[in-house]
KOLGU-4560 file (N, C-alpha, C; in nm, 3 decimals, padded with zeros to 5 digits):
<recs>
<n_xx: 07.546 n_yy: 08.604 n_zz: 10.397 ca_xx: 07.619 ca_yy: 08.593 ca_zz: 10.273 c_xx: 07.703 c_yy: 08.465 c_zz: 10.274 mol: A seq: 1 type: UNK>
<n_xx: 07.727 n_yy: 08.413 n_zz: 10.158 ca_xx: 07.810 ca_yy: 08.294 ca_zz: 10.147 c_xx: 07.958 c_yy: 08.334 c_zz: 10.158 mol: A seq: 2 type: UNK>
<n_xx: 08.041 n_yy: 08.234 n_zz: 10.180 ca_xx: 08.185 ca_yy: 08.260 ca_zz: 10.191 c_xx: 08.241 c_yy: 08.319 c_zz: 10.063 mol: A seq: 3 type: UNK>
<n_xx: 08.194 n_yy: 08.269 n_zz: 09.949 ca_xx: 08.242 ca_yy: 08.320 ca_zz: 09.820 c_xx: 08.203 c_yy: 08.466 c_zz: 09.801 mol: A seq: 4 type: UNK>
<n_xx: 08.081 n_yy: 08.500 n_zz: 09.842 ca_xx: 08.037 ca_yy: 08.639 ca_zz: 09.830 c_xx: 08.118 c_yy: 08.731 c_zz: 09.921 mol: A seq: 5 type: UNK>
<n_xx: 08.148 n_yy: 08.683 n_zz: 10.040 ca_xx: 08.230 ca_yy: 08.764 ca_zz: 10.132 c_xx: 08.371 c_yy: 08.783 c_zz: 10.078 mol: A seq: 6 type: UNK>
<n_xx: 08.429 n_yy: 08.677 n_zz: 10.022 ca_xx: 08.563 ca_yy: 08.688 ca_zz: 09.966 c_xx: 08.565 c_yy: 08.785 c_zz: 09.847 mol: A seq: 7 type: UNK>
<n_xx: 08.462 n_yy: 08.780 n_zz: 09.765 ca_xx: 08.453 ca_yy: 08.871 ca_zz: 09.651 c_xx: 08.436 c_yy: 09.015 c_zz: 09.699 mol: A seq: 8 type: UNK>
<n_xx: 08.353 n_yy: 09.035 n_zz: 09.800 ca_xx: 08.332 ca_yy: 09.170 ca_zz: 09.855 c_xx: 08.461 c_yy: 09.224 c_zz: 09.915 mol: A seq: 9 type: UNK>
<n_xx: 08.535 n_yy: 09.138 n_zz: 09.987 ca_xx: 08.661 ca_yy: 09.180 ca_zz: 10.048 c_xx: 08.762 c_yy: 09.221 c_zz: 09.941 mol: A seq: 10 type: UNK>
<n_xx: 08.774 n_yy: 09.139 n_zz: 09.838 ca_xx: 08.871 ca_yy: 09.168 ca_zz: 09.732 c_xx: 08.834 c_yy: 09.296 c_zz: 09.657 mol: A seq: 11 type: UNK>
<n_xx: 08.707 n_yy: 09.310 n_zz: 09.624 ca_xx: 08.662 ca_yy: 09.430 ca_zz: 09.552 c_xx: 08.683 c_yy: 09.555 c_zz: 09.636 mol: A seq: 12 type: UNK>
<n_xx: 08.648 n_yy: 09.548 n_zz: 09.763 ca_xx: 08.663 ca_yy: 09.665 ca_zz: 09.850 c_xx: 08.809 c_yy: 09.702 c_zz: 09.869 mol: A seq: 13 type: UNK>
<n_xx: 08.897 n_yy: 09.603 n_zz: 09.879 ca_xx: 09.040 ca_yy: 09.631 ca_zz: 09.893 c_xx: 09.095 c_yy: 09.701 c_zz: 09.768 mol: A seq: 14 type: UNK>
<n_xx: 09.055 n_yy: 09.653 n_zz: 09.651 ca_xx: 09.104 ca_yy: 09.713 ca_zz: 09.526 c_xx: 09.052 c_yy: 09.856 c_zz: 09.512 mol: A seq: 15 type: UNK>
<n_xx: 08.925 n_yy: 09.876 n_zz: 09.539 ca_xx: 08.866 ca_yy: 10.010 ca_zz: 09.528 c_xx: 08.929 c_yy: 10.106 c_zz: 09.629 mol: A seq: 16 type: UNK>
<n_xx: 08.951 n_yy: 10.058 n_zz: 09.750 ca_xx: 09.010 ca_yy: 10.143 ca_zz: 09.854 c_xx: 09.154 c_yy: 10.180 c_zz: 09.819 mol: A seq: 17 type: UNK>
<n_xx: 09.230 n_yy: 10.085 n_zz: 09.770 ca_xx: 09.369 ca_yy: 10.115 ca_zz: 09.732 c_xx: 09.374 c_yy: 10.214 c_zz: 09.615 mol: A seq: 18 type: UNK>
<n_xx: 09.286 n_yy: 10.195 n_zz: 09.519 ca_xx: 09.282 ca_yy: 10.288 ca_zz: 09.405 c_xx: 09.242 c_yy: 10.428 c_zz: 09.449 mol: A seq: 19 type: UNK>
<n_xx: 09.139 n_yy: 10.436 n_zz: 09.532 ca_xx: 09.095 ca_yy: 10.567 ca_zz: 09.580 c_xx: 09.203 c_yy: 10.635 c_zz: 09.663 mol: A seq: 20 type: UNK>
<n_xx: 09.271 n_yy: 10.559 n_zz: 09.747 ca_xx: 09.379 ca_yy: 10.617 ca_zz: 09.828 c_xx: 09.491 c_yy: 10.669 c_zz: 09.740 mol: A seq: 21 type: UNK>
<n_xx: 09.526 n_yy: 10.594 n_zz: 09.638 ca_xx: 09.632 ca_yy: 10.638 ca_zz: 09.547 c_xx: 09.594 c_yy: 10.764 c_zz: 09.472 mol: A seq: 22 type: UNK>
<n_xx: 09.472 n_yy: 10.767 n_zz: 09.420 ca_xx: 09.428 ca_yy: 10.884 ca_zz: 09.345 c_xx: 09.415 c_yy: 11.008 c_zz: 09.434 mol: A seq: 23 type: UNK>
<n_xx: 09.366 n_yy: 10.989 n_zz: 09.556 ca_xx: 09.355 ca_yy: 11.104 ca_zz: 09.647 c_xx: 09.493 c_yy: 11.154 c_zz: 09.688 mol: A seq: 24 type: UNK>
<n_xx: 09.589 n_yy: 11.065 n_zz: 09.702 ca_xx: 09.725 ca_yy: 11.107 ca_zz: 09.734 c_xx: 09.786 c_yy: 11.188 c_zz: 09.620 mol: A seq: 25 type: UNK>
<n_xx: 09.767 n_yy: 11.141 n_zz: 09.498 ca_xx: 09.818 ca_yy: 11.214 ca_zz: 09.382 c_xx: 09.752 c_yy: 11.351 c_zz: 09.372 mol: A seq: 26 type: UNK>
<n_xx: 09.621 n_yy: 11.356 n_zz: 09.393 ca_xx: 09.550 ca_yy: 11.483 ca_zz: 09.387 c_xx: 09.596 c_yy: 11.578 c_zz: 09.497 mol: A seq: 27 type: UNK>
<n_xx: 09.621 n_yy: 11.527 n_zz: 09.616 ca_xx: 09.669 ca_yy: 11.611 ca_zz: 09.725 c_xx: 09.806 c_yy: 11.668 c_zz: 09.694 mol: A seq: 28 type: UNK>
<n_xx: 09.895 n_yy: 11.585 n_zz: 09.642 ca_xx: 10.029 ca_yy: 11.632 ca_zz: 09.606 c_xx: 10.021 c_yy: 11.736 c_zz: 09.494 mol: A seq: 29 type: UNK>
<n_xx: 09.937 n_yy: 11.711 n_zz: 09.395 ca_xx: 09.922 ca_yy: 11.807 ca_zz: 09.285 c_xx: 09.864 c_yy: 11.938 c_zz: 09.334 mol: A seq: 30 type: UNK>
<n_xx: 09.769 n_yy: 11.933 n_zz: 09.424 ca_xx: 09.708 ca_yy: 12.056 ca_zz: 09.476 c_xx: 09.808 c_yy: 12.136 c_zz: 09.557 mol: A seq: 31 type: UNK>
<n_xx: 09.887 n_yy: 12.068 n_zz: 09.638 ca_xx: 09.990 ca_yy: 12.137 ca_zz: 09.716 c_xx: 10.093 c_yy: 12.199 c_zz: 09.623 mol: A seq: 32 type: UNK>
<n_xx: 10.133 n_yy: 12.125 n_zz: 09.521 ca_xx: 10.228 ca_yy: 12.178 ca_zz: 09.424 c_xx: 10.172 c_yy: 12.302 c_zz: 09.355 mol: A seq: 33 type: UNK>
<n_xx: 10.045 n_yy: 12.297 n_zz: 09.315 ca_xx: 09.984 ca_yy: 12.413 ca_zz: 09.249 c_xx: 09.970 c_yy: 12.532 c_zz: 09.342 mol: A seq: 34 type: UNK>
<n_xx: 09.947 n_yy: 12.506 n_zz: 09.468 ca_xx: 09.934 ca_yy: 12.617 ca_zz: 09.564 c_xx: 10.064 c_yy: 12.695 c_zz: 09.577 mol: A seq: 35 type: UNK>
<n_xx: 10.175 n_yy: 12.625 n_zz: 09.580 ca_xx: 10.302 ca_yy: 12.691 ca_zz: 09.605 c_xx: 10.378 c_yy: 12.730 c_zz: 09.479 mol: A seq: 36 type: UNK>
<n_xx: 10.363 n_yy: 12.654 n_zz: 09.375 ca_xx: 10.444 ca_yy: 12.677 ca_zz: 09.256 c_xx: 10.388 c_yy: 12.789 c_zz: 09.167 mol: A seq: 37 type: UNK>
<n_xx: 10.263 n_yy: 12.776 n_zz: 09.131 ca_xx: 10.208 ca_yy: 12.869 ca_zz: 09.032 c_xx: 10.138 c_yy: 12.989 c_zz: 09.092 mol: A seq: 38 type: UNK>
<n_xx: 10.114 n_yy: 12.987 n_zz: 09.220 ca_xx: 10.040 ca_yy: 13.094 ca_zz: 09.286 c_xx: 09.905 c_yy: 13.117 c_zz: 09.217 mol: A seq: 39 type: UNK>
<n_xx: 09.847 n_yy: 13.011 n_zz: 09.168 ca_xx: 09.718 ca_yy: 13.023 ca_zz: 09.102 c_xx: 09.605 c_yy: 12.997 c_zz: 09.200 mol: A seq: 40 type: UNK>
<n_xx: 09.486 n_yy: 13.028 n_zz: 09.158 ca_xx: 09.371 ca_yy: 13.013 ca_zz: 09.245 c_xx: 09.309 c_yy: 12.873 c_zz: 09.236 mol: A seq: 41 type: UNK>
<n_xx: 09.368 n_yy: 12.784 n_zz: 09.161 ca_xx: 09.310 ca_yy: 12.650 ca_zz: 09.145 c_xx: 09.360 c_yy: 12.552 c_zz: 09.250 mol: A seq: 42 type: UNK>
<n_xx: 09.476 n_yy: 12.575 n_zz: 09.307 ca_xx: 09.535 ca_yy: 12.480 ca_zz: 09.400 c_xx: 09.460 c_yy: 12.468 c_zz: 09.531 mol: A seq: 43 type: UNK>
<n_xx: 09.417 n_yy: 12.578 n_zz: 09.586 ca_xx: 09.347 ca_yy: 12.576 ca_zz: 09.715 c_xx: 09.213 c_yy: 12.504 c_zz: 09.707 mol: A seq: 44 type: UNK>
<n_xx: 09.130 n_yy: 12.529 n_zz: 09.608 ca_xx: 09.005 ca_yy: 12.452 ca_zz: 09.600 c_xx: 09.028 c_yy: 12.303 c_zz: 09.576 mol: A seq: 45 type: UNK>
<n_xx: 09.136 n_yy: 12.266 n_zz: 09.510 ca_xx: 09.165 ca_yy: 12.124 ca_zz: 09.488 c_xx: 09.202 c_yy: 12.052 c_zz: 09.617 mol: A seq: 46 type: UNK>
<n_xx: 09.248 n_yy: 12.126 n_zz: 09.716 ca_xx: 09.281 ca_yy: 12.065 ca_zz: 09.845 c_xx: 09.157 c_yy: 12.013 c_zz: 09.916 mol: A seq: 47 type: UNK>
<n_xx: 09.043 n_yy: 12.069 n_zz: 09.886 ca_xx: 08.919 ca_yy: 12.030 ca_zz: 09.953 c_xx: 08.875 c_yy: 11.889 c_zz: 09.911 mol: A seq: 48 type: UNK>
<n_xx: 08.900 n_yy: 11.851 n_zz: 09.788 ca_xx: 08.851 ca_yy: 11.723 ca_zz: 09.736 c_xx: 08.910 c_yy: 11.604 c_zz: 09.813 mol: A seq: 49 type: UNK>
<n_xx: 09.042 n_yy: 11.594 n_zz: 09.831 ca_xx: 09.093 ca_yy: 11.479 ca_zz: 09.908 c_xx: 09.044 c_yy: 11.478 c_zz: 10.053 mol: A seq: 50 type: UNK>
<n_xx: 09.031 n_yy: 11.595 n_zz: 10.110 ca_xx: 08.983 ca_yy: 11.602 ca_zz: 10.248 c_xx: 08.837 c_yy: 11.561 c_zz: 10.258 mol: A seq: 51 type: UNK>
<n_xx: 08.757 n_yy: 11.598 n_zz: 10.160 ca_xx: 08.615 ca_yy: 11.564 ca_zz: 10.161 c_xx: 08.590 c_yy: 11.415 c_zz: 10.133 mol: A seq: 52 type: UNK>
<n_xx: 08.677 n_yy: 11.354 n_zz: 10.054 ca_xx: 08.657 ca_yy: 11.213 ca_zz: 10.018 c_xx: 08.730 c_yy: 11.116 c_zz: 10.111 mol: A seq: 53 type: UNK>
<n_xx: 08.809 n_yy: 11.167 n_zz: 10.203 ca_xx: 08.883 ca_yy: 11.078 ca_zz: 10.292 c_xx: 08.793 c_yy: 10.996 c_zz: 10.385 mol: A seq: 54 type: UNK>
<n_xx: 08.675 n_yy: 11.041 n_zz: 10.427 ca_xx: 08.589 ca_yy: 10.953 ca_zz: 10.507 c_xx: 08.546 c_yy: 10.827 c_zz: 10.433 mol: A seq: 55 type: UNK>
<n_xx: 08.541 n_yy: 10.831 n_zz: 10.301 ca_xx: 08.507 ca_yy: 10.710 ca_zz: 10.225 c_xx: 08.616 c_yy: 10.605 c_zz: 10.245 mol: A seq: 56 type: UNK>
<n_xx: 08.741 n_yy: 10.648 n_zz: 10.250 ca_xx: 08.851 ca_yy: 10.554 ca_zz: 10.277 c_xx: 08.834 c_yy: 10.489 c_zz: 10.413 mol: A seq: 57 type: UNK>
<n_xx: 08.800 n_yy: 10.569 n_zz: 10.512 ca_xx: 08.781 ca_yy: 10.518 ca_zz: 10.648 c_xx: 08.669 c_yy: 10.414 c_zz: 10.651 mol: A seq: 58 type: UNK>
<n_xx: 08.559 n_yy: 10.443 n_zz: 10.584 ca_xx: 08.446 ca_yy: 10.351 ca_zz: 10.580 c_xx: 08.485 c_yy: 10.221 c_zz: 10.510 mol: A seq: 59 type: UNK>
<n_xx: 08.556 n_yy: 10.230 n_zz: 10.399 ca_xx: 08.597 ca_yy: 10.110 ca_zz: 10.325 c_xx: 08.695 c_yy: 10.025 c_zz: 10.406 mol: A seq: 60 type: UNK>
<n_xx: 08.788 n_yy: 10.089 n_zz: 10.475 ca_xx: 08.884 ca_yy: 10.015 ca_zz: 10.557 c_xx: 08.812 c_yy: 09.941 c_zz: 10.669 mol: A seq: 61 type: UNK>
<n_xx: 08.716 n_yy: 10.007 n_zz: 10.732 ca_xx: 08.638 ca_yy: 09.941 ca_zz: 10.836 c_xx: 08.555 c_yy: 09.826 c_zz: 10.780 mol: A seq: 62 type: UNK>
<n_xx: 08.502 n_yy: 09.841 n_zz: 10.659 ca_xx: 08.425 ca_yy: 09.735 ca_zz: 10.596 c_xx: 08.512 c_yy: 09.612 c_zz: 10.571 mol: A seq: 63 type: UNK>
<n_xx: 08.634 n_yy: 09.634 n_zz: 10.525 ca_xx: 08.726 ca_yy: 09.522 ca_zz: 10.503 c_xx: 08.756 c_yy: 09.451 c_zz: 10.635 mol: A seq: 64 type: UNK>
<n_xx: 08.774 n_yy: 09.527 n_zz: 10.742 ca_xx: 08.800 ca_yy: 09.467 ca_zz: 10.873 c_xx: 08.682 c_yy: 09.381 c_zz: 10.919 mol: A seq: 65 type: UNK>
<n_xx: 08.562 n_yy: 09.430 n_zz: 10.897 ca_xx: 08.442 ca_yy: 09.355 ca_zz: 10.937 c_xx: 08.431 c_yy: 09.226 c_zz: 10.857 mol: A seq: 66 type: UNK>
<n_xx: 08.455 n_yy: 09.234 n_zz: 10.727 ca_xx: 08.447 ca_yy: 09.114 ca_zz: 10.643 c_xx: 08.555 c_yy: 09.014 c_zz: 10.682 mol: A seq: 67 type: UNK>
<n_xx: 08.677 n_yy: 09.062 n_zz: 10.710 ca_xx: 08.784 ca_yy: 08.972 ca_zz: 10.753 c_xx: 08.747 c_yy: 08.904 c_zz: 10.885 mol: A seq: 68 type: UNK>
<n_xx: 08.689 n_yy: 08.980 n_zz: 10.976 ca_xx: 08.646 ca_yy: 08.923 ca_zz: 11.104 c_xx: 08.540 c_yy: 08.816 c_zz: 11.084 mol: A seq: 69 type: UNK>
<n_xx: 08.446 n_yy: 08.840 n_zz: 10.996 ca_xx: 08.342 ca_yy: 08.741 ca_zz: 10.968 c_xx: 08.401 c_yy: 08.616 c_zz: 10.905 mol: A seq: 70 type: UNK>
<n_xx: 08.496 n_yy: 08.633 n_zz: 10.814 ca_xx: 08.561 ca_yy: 08.517 ca_zz: 10.753 c_xx: 08.642 c_yy: 08.437 c_zz: 10.856 mol: A seq: 71 type: UNK>
<n_xx: 08.703 n_yy: 08.507 n_zz: 10.949 ca_xx: 08.778 ca_yy: 08.437 ca_zz: 11.053 c_xx: 08.686 c_yy: 08.358 c_zz: 11.144 mol: A seq: 72 type: UNK>
<n_xx: 08.569 n_yy: 08.412 n_zz: 11.172 ca_xx: 08.475 ca_yy: 08.337 ca_zz: 11.255 c_xx: 08.424 c_yy: 08.213 c_zz: 11.181 mol: A seq: 73 type: UNK>
<n_xx: 08.428 n_yy: 08.217 n_zz: 11.050 ca_xx: 08.387 ca_yy: 08.103 ca_zz: 10.969 c_xx: 08.506 c_yy: 08.012 c_zz: 10.937 mol: A seq: 74 type: UNK>
<n_xx: 08.620 n_yy: 08.041 n_zz: 10.996 ca_xx: 08.742 ca_yy: 07.961 ca_zz: 10.975 c_xx: 08.790 c_yy: 07.966 c_zz: 10.831 mol: A seq: 75 type: UNK>
<n_xx: 08.769 n_yy: 08.079 n_zz: 10.765 ca_xx: 08.813 ca_yy: 08.098 ca_zz: 10.627 c_xx: 08.921 c_yy: 08.205 c_zz: 10.624 mol: A seq: 76 type: UNK>
<n_xx: 09.029 n_yy: 08.186 n_zz: 10.697 ca_xx: 09.135 ca_yy: 08.287 ca_zz: 10.705 c_xx: 09.215 c_yy: 08.285 c_zz: 10.575 mol: A seq: 77 type: UNK>
<n_xx: 09.222 n_yy: 08.401 n_zz: 10.510 ca_xx: 09.299 ca_yy: 08.414 ca_zz: 10.386 c_xx: 09.394 c_yy: 08.528 c_zz: 10.396 mol: A seq: 78 type: UNK>
</recs>
């Protein structure tokens, strides 16, 4: 890949990862709130979604690290 393509991939992956992390955090807080506040049956199943999608965050974070490492080897430190 070219340097420009790597920089674009890094930026896109960082934005997507930050957005996903924020949304999963909000969903986790809302699910915990629903579990304890309303005593409804919807809170517990909602807890599964952030836990199930958290490996995607791990994969994206590792991808950003790999791209940064490749850019550093190309002397394109940003």
